[in-house]
N, C-alpha and C positions, 0 to 999 in steps of 0.2 A: 469725770465730768467736772467742769469749772463753773462755779456760780459767781457772778459779779453783782454786788448789791451795795447801795448806799445813796447818798444825796449829793447833788450839785447845788451850790449856793451862788446866786448871782443877784445883781441889782434888780429889784422888781421892775424897773423901767426897761430892762433888757429882755424880759420874758418873751414878748411877742417875736422879737428878732431871733432869739434863741430857738423858739419853737419852729419858726420857718426853716432855719438852718438844719435842725435835727430831723425834721420831717423828711427832708431831702435824703438823709442818710438811712433812716429806719427801713424803708422798703427794700433798698439794696442790701442792707445788712441781714434782714430776715431771709434773703435768698442765698446768702453765703454758705458755702460748704462748712458744716460743723456748727452752725448756729441753730440751736433748738428754741431759743426764746430771746427777744430783744425788745425792751420797752423803756421809754423815757417819758415821764408824765409829770404834770404840775402837781405837787403835793401841797404847797401853800403859796398862793399868789402874793399875799401881803409880805411874806418873809422872803420871797424870791427863791423858794426851795423846790427842786425837781427830784423826783424819785427815779433811780436807775435800777433796772432789774434785767439781768442777762443770764443765759444758760448756754454753755459751749460744750461741744463734744470733748475737747481736750485743749491743752495749752497751745499747741501748734495752731489750732483754728483761731484762738483768740489773738495770737501774735499776728497771724496773717491779716486779720480784721484791722488791728491797730496800725499795721504798716500799709494799708491801702491808701492810695493817693487821696481819695475823697476824705478819708478819716484824718489823715495828716493835715490836710487843709483846714478842716473843721477845728481840730485841736490847736493849730497855730493861731487861728482867728480868736478862739475863746480862752486860751490858757491864761492870759493875764486878766481876764474879766470874770473868772469863776474861781471858786474854792470848792474842793470836793472832799468828801470823806467816804470814798468808794473803796470797798475791800473785795478781794478775790478769795474764794473758798474752794477747796477740793472736796467734791461730793463723792463719797465712796460707797454709799449704801442707799441709792434712790429707790423709793417704793411708794405705793399709794398712800395718801394721807390717812385713810381709814384702816390700814393694816396695822 
């Protein structure tokens, strides 16, 4: 399993536009094969910080997601307007929180 987690930083004045664009992607992404969880949410409006949390079945599923035309268009639009510190983790021992 692949976990993707971190922050996107953007100009606070761009948050509304970013949220409109990301909402168009979220519902389609959640329906993708191999997507277990996908969320992008406002963490700090004043700072222009968004929290990204994703969980994928495997690397292949994540690559397919990133190569989708919809995702490429989104990334092309925003790549020069955002900074990110998003990391990818391999999860090898998933279990219930209380175990």
